[in-house]
C-alpha positions, 0 to 999 in steps of 0.5 A: 503504489496508490498508498505511497501516492496518498502518503506523499500528498498527505505529507505535502498538505500537512507540510504546507499547513504547518509552514504557514501556521505557528506550529513548531517542529514538535508537532510535525515529529509527533505526527510522524511518530503517531503514524509510525506507531500505527504502521509498525503495530498493525500487521493486519492493516494494509498499506491502503488503510494506513494511507486512509488513516494518514489522510484522515489525520492530515485533514483533521490537522488542517481543519483543526489548526485553521492555517493562513487565509480562510480558504486554505483549509477547505481547499486542501481538504477538497484537494485531498478528497479529490485525490483519494477519489481519483487515485483509488478509483476502481478503473485504475485497478480494474484487473489488479487483485490482492489476496492471501493464498495457502499453497498445498506444498512447502516452498523453501526456495522463494524462487519456486513460489512465483511460478506456482502462484502463476500456475494456480491463479493464471495471472501475472504476479506483481509482488508476493511475500511469503508469510509462513512456511510450514514444513510439517504440514507442507504448506506455504502461506503467501500474500500475493498481488497479481494482475488478471490476464486479459489475453492468453499467457505469454511464454516467459521463463517464469523462474527467471522473472521471480529471482528478484524475490530470492533473498 
């Protein structure tokens, strides 16, 4: 979610800058192409890192093209840096975690992965993606985002909550 916020703000800043400058549509499409290549060719880069790359690229464009009035580039740069500080501040995500987990059992049905992660991590699972399922070694590798529980776990039917992850 934070990465989406970074991306949207960066797009707005670059759009405002390109609208006021003599740059054509080709520059905008080129920027979009560069960002698509970065995202599609980089499996190990997280959404947050892609957002930081985009903001850095947007700030470089804004300050390099010197749009409109002299105060516009510094104002947009200050806005983007301030936005990054606020959105990525640790207080917003104090209890949120993300990690790669190797489960010692193969779970062919993705609906069984959520409850297993919840038991293992003792946390509320926000999102997970099965990265690898190995039936020979009986393991499942999962990229999981979860929120550490502040209180005792609630009694909710965990299997029903994770049906949305089934494809």
